[in-house]
N, C-alpha and C positions, 0 to 999 in steps of 0.2 A: 536832290542833283540826276540828274539825266545817263542813263548809263550808253554807251558805245553801242553800235551797230554791226552787228558780225557782216548784215547783209547789206553792204554799202554798195551804192551803182558803181563802175568802173570812172565816170566824171566827176562823180562825190570825192571816191576815193584819189582821185588827180588833184582836187581843189584843195584836196586836207595836202596834199604832197606838197605844193606850191607853198598856199601858207605855212606849212611846217618848214620852210629851206628860203624861210623870208619871204617871198612875195607876198606882197601882206595890203594891197587896191585892188579892186575890182579888174580895170585895165591890167593891169601887171598879172593877174591872175588869168587875166586872158589872152597876156600874150605866152606866156609859159606854156600853159597848158593844150592850146590849139584851140578852144571852146566857144562860144559865142556868148553874146553876155546875156541870151534867154536862157540858156541854160547856166551861166556863173553866176549871175544875184541870185535867182529864186534858188540855185542850189546854197548858196552863202546863206542864205535867211534862213533855212531849211537846218542848215548845221550849224548855226546860233539859235533857234529854237532846241536843238537838241542836247545843247553843253558841249560842241564837239569844239565847234570855235567862238572868240567872244570876238567885239569891237569897240571900237573908242572914234567919233568923228576929232579929226587933226583940228586947233585951233584957225580958227581963221583967220589971225592974221599974217600966218606962215602961207596957205592958201592965196591972200591977195598978192606977200611979197615974186609970187612966183606967176601970179595972172590968170589963175585959174580958180575953178572949182576947188572947194574945198571935201576932201578923199577919207572917206570912211576905213579906217586901218583894220584889220582881222587878224587874232593872233592864233593858235593852236594852243586850247587847252587842255589838262591834264587827261580826260576822256579821249577827246581827240588825237591825239598821241596812241593811245592804245587801239583806237579804232584803225586810225593810220597801219599802226603794227601789224593788224589781223587785217587791212585787207593788200600790206604787200607783201606776206604768206599766199593771200587770196587770186590775187593775180601777179602770174611773174614777170609779166612784160612790162608792170607799173615798178618794180624792184630794179628792171634795170635802166629805167630811164632813170629813177631816182638816186641809179650811181653815176649817172653823167650831167646831173639838176644840178646849177652852182648855187651855193649859198649867199643868199643875199645879204646885205648888213640892216642892220631897223636904221635907216636912214631917217626916216621923220622923228624918230624919241631926240636924236641927237641935236637937234634945230629948236627944239623945246626951251 
């Protein structure tokens, strides 16, 4: 099991915050954080390799119903929550952002 790093970048912490608030797939996370895809996707890959987030692909049939590509959905792991808690203490501005960030529902799970 990977350990949470107390030295997350602000961008990585922002991504963890978004995932922790229910923003589950890349474009949704990009919209929430304002970060470009060249930052978000490599960071998600590193966060997953570190055990801070997990992911799963949605079912093909769901994407076909919406006439779009299949999405990879990310979720916060226990270690990710610990890392996020530490990051919120480290970055006071991020804590203010967190207070105003709406919680999203896990919509893709309802349709499976």
